[in-house]
C-alpha positions in Angstrom: 104.2 105.7 103.7 104.1 102.1 102.9 104.2 101.4 99.1 104.6 98.1 97.6 107.6 97.1 95.8 107.3 95.1 92.3 109.6 93.6 89.6 108.8 92.5 86.2 110.1 89.0 85.4 111.4 87.9 82.3 110.8 84.1 81.4 113.3 83.9 78.3 116.3 85.1 80.7 114.8 83.9 83.9 115.8 86.8 85.6 113.7 90.0 87.5 114.4 93.7 86.3 115.1 96.0 88.8 112.3 96.8 91.4 110.0 99.9 91.3 107.3 101.3 93.8 103.8 101.5 93.3 100.6 102.1 96.0 98.8 99.0 95.2 98.4 96.2 92.5 96.3 98.4 90.4 98.6 101.5 90.5 101.4 99.0 89.4 99.1 97.2 86.5 98.4 100.9 85.2 101.9 101.7 85.1 102.9 98.8 83.2 100.2 99.3 80.8 101.3 102.7 80.0 104.8 101.6 79.5 103.4 98.8 77.3 101.8 101.7 75.0 105.3 102.5 73.8 107.6 100.5 71.5 109.5 98.7 73.6 110.6 94.9 74.4 107.4 94.7 76.8 105.0 95.8 74.3 106.4 93.6 71.6 106.8 90.4 73.7 104.2 90.5 76.3 103.7 86.7 76.6 107.6 86.7 77.9 107.2 89.0 81.1 105.1 88.8 84.4 104.3 91.4 86.9 105.3 90.4 90.5 104.8 91.9 94.0 108.0 91.4 95.7 107.5 93.1 98.9 107.1 96.6 100.8 109.0 99.8 101.2 108.5 102.2 104.1 109.6 105.6 103.2 109.2 107.1 106.6 111.7 104.3 108.2 113.7 103.2 105.1 112.4 99.5 106.0 112.1 97.1 103.3 109.9 93.9 104.0 110.4 91.1 101.4 107.5 89.0 100.4 107.4 85.5 98.9 107.0 86.5 95.1 103.3 86.9 94.1 102.4 87.1 90.1 100.0 90.0 90.0 99.3 89.7 86.3 100.9 88.3 83.0 101.9 91.1 80.9 99.7 89.7 77.8 96.7 90.2 80.0 97.5 93.9 80.3 97.2 94.6 76.6 94.7 97.5 76.0 94.1 97.8 80.0 93.1 101.4 80.9 
């Protein structure tokens, strides 16, 4: 199955966090929204982060396809989104 690869970008440090896999943009936004319900850096400073799609991973072939970075959402837009 092909899943999309996402990474959180930190605007203050100008670096991307390690990638994670999700089925689609909505699934990735829900996962990040859930993570923001905890007390952590994402929830304390959502204006500093964005969710980005960076490619695809095929778990049948282990092939990775890298895309140009696409901003899916600014994390401050995901506050209280279920």
